[in-house]
Structure formats: C-alpha cells, structure tokens
N, C-alpha and C positions, 0 to 999 in steps of 0.2 A: 440393567444396573439400577439399584435402589437409590433415588435422589436423596433420601434421608437415611444416613447410615445408622441412626439411633431410632429404632422402632421397638415398641414394647409389645411382646407377645402375651404378657401376663399383666392384667390390670393392677395387680398388687405391686409390680415393679414400677409402674407408672405412678401410683399413689406415693410410693416411697421416694421416687425422684421428685415429685411435686413438693413433698415435705422438705426435702433437702434444698430444692431451689428456693422455696419460701424463706428458709433459714439464711441462705446465702444472700438473697436480696435484702433481708433485714439487716444483715451485717454490713452490706455495701451502703445501705441507707444511713446507718449510724456513722460510718466512716466519712461519707460525703457531707453529712450534717455538721460534724465537728470540723472537718476541713474548711467548710464554708465559714464557720464562725471564727476559726483561727486565722483565716486569711484577711481579717480586718484588723487594722492597727487601732490604737487608742484614739486617733483623730477621726476615725470613721472611714478612712480611705480603704478601698479594697485592693488587695494584691491578688492577681490571678493565680489560681492554682496551676500546677503543671499538668493539667488535663487538657487534652485536645478536644475541641468542640465537636469534631466529627465523631469521635469516640462516644462522647456523651449523647450526641444526636442519634447515633446508631442504637445505643442502649435504650434511649427514649422511644424510638420507633418500635423496637422489639417489645418493650413494655406496653406501649399503647395498643399494639396488635393483640397482645396477650390479654389485656384488659377487656377489649371488645369481645374476644372469643369467650372469655370467662363469664362476662355478663350474659352472653347468649346462653351459655350452659346454665347459669343461675336462673334466668327467666324460664327456661324450659323445665328445670327442676321445680320451680315454684308452681308451675301448673300441675305437676305430678304430686308434689308433697309440700303444699304451702306452709304448713305448720313447721315442718322440719327445716325448710329454708329459712323461715323467720328466726327460729332458734339458732341456727348456724350463723346467720348474719349478726344476731345480737351477741353471740359468743365472741365473734371476731371483733366487734366494737369494744367489748370489755377488754379483750386481749390488747387491742391497740392503745386503749387508755392506760392500761397497766404498763405497757412498754414505754409510753410517753412519760409516765410518772417515774419509772425506773431511770430513764434517761436524765430527767431533771434531778432526781435524787443523787445520781452519780456525779452530776455537775456540782451540786451543793456540797456533797461530802468530800469530794476531791478538789474543791475550789481553792485555787491559789492565784497568785498574780499572773501566772502564765496561762491560766484558763481563759477562754474567750469571754468577752464581756457583752452582755445583751444591750440593746438599744436603750432600754429603761435604765439599766445600771450606768451606762455612759451619761445619760441625761442627769441622773442623780449626782454622779461624781462632778459633773460640770456645775450644777447648781451649788453644791457644797463648796466647790472651789471659789465660785463667784461670791458666795456669802462670806467666806474667810477673808477675801481680799476685795474690799469695796472699790478699789481703783481698777480692778479687772473688768468692770462693767463698761 
C-alpha cells in the first residue's frame, strides 16, 4: 500500500499543483495577516483569534519542512544553472514586493474606521488627542 496517496506520475501535474499550492498559501497569508491586525482593539490589546495553536504549529511545521526541501532544490539548481536561479529569485523578490504594495494599496483604498490601525497610526492618533486636550497629559 502506498503511504502517500497523492503521487504525481507526470511532472507537469506536480508543477500545476505547486502553482495552486503557492496561490493557496498566499491567500492564507493574506487572511491571517488581516485577522491579526483586526484582532487588536484601539487600546492596543490583542484579542486571540479563534485559531488553535496546535493547528498553527502543524501548519508551521509543514511549511518549515517544505522550505528546507525547497532550499535544497534551489541550491542544487544553482549549481546547474546559476544565472537561471538568480533570475528566478529576483523575479520572486519583485513579485513579493508587488504583492506587498497591493496589500497596502488595498488597505488605503478601502480604509475606514473598521479597518485595522497600524502601530504608527495609533501613535499619531494618541499624540493628536494629547495635543487637543492639554489636561490629558
């Protein structure tokens, strides 16, 4: 009996699966990012999300194992085709920067009172409040 029921006989199927998995992980990242920001109230206190630590730890372990394996693949590939790997890594860096900027843009465009407030925004709001009411100091 095969211990891994999901085996890929065609490398193209594996490549397609890797693309799908990367997209899913990116979506999960976005959801966890906004959940973490929304779990803070205006006083800076954090409210725990309804996520179990063991579930997060299991995902982290799987991602850590995958990262190690992928870095081994990349190191091996860099010995075979150093220029191609360099170009691929640079392309990924640009993609990550673009995704980050899109995330920030989405926050600014759709910003309202219910959107999460960053640490800097909370500091600015506190300073402005203190400046308006000198007795608050």
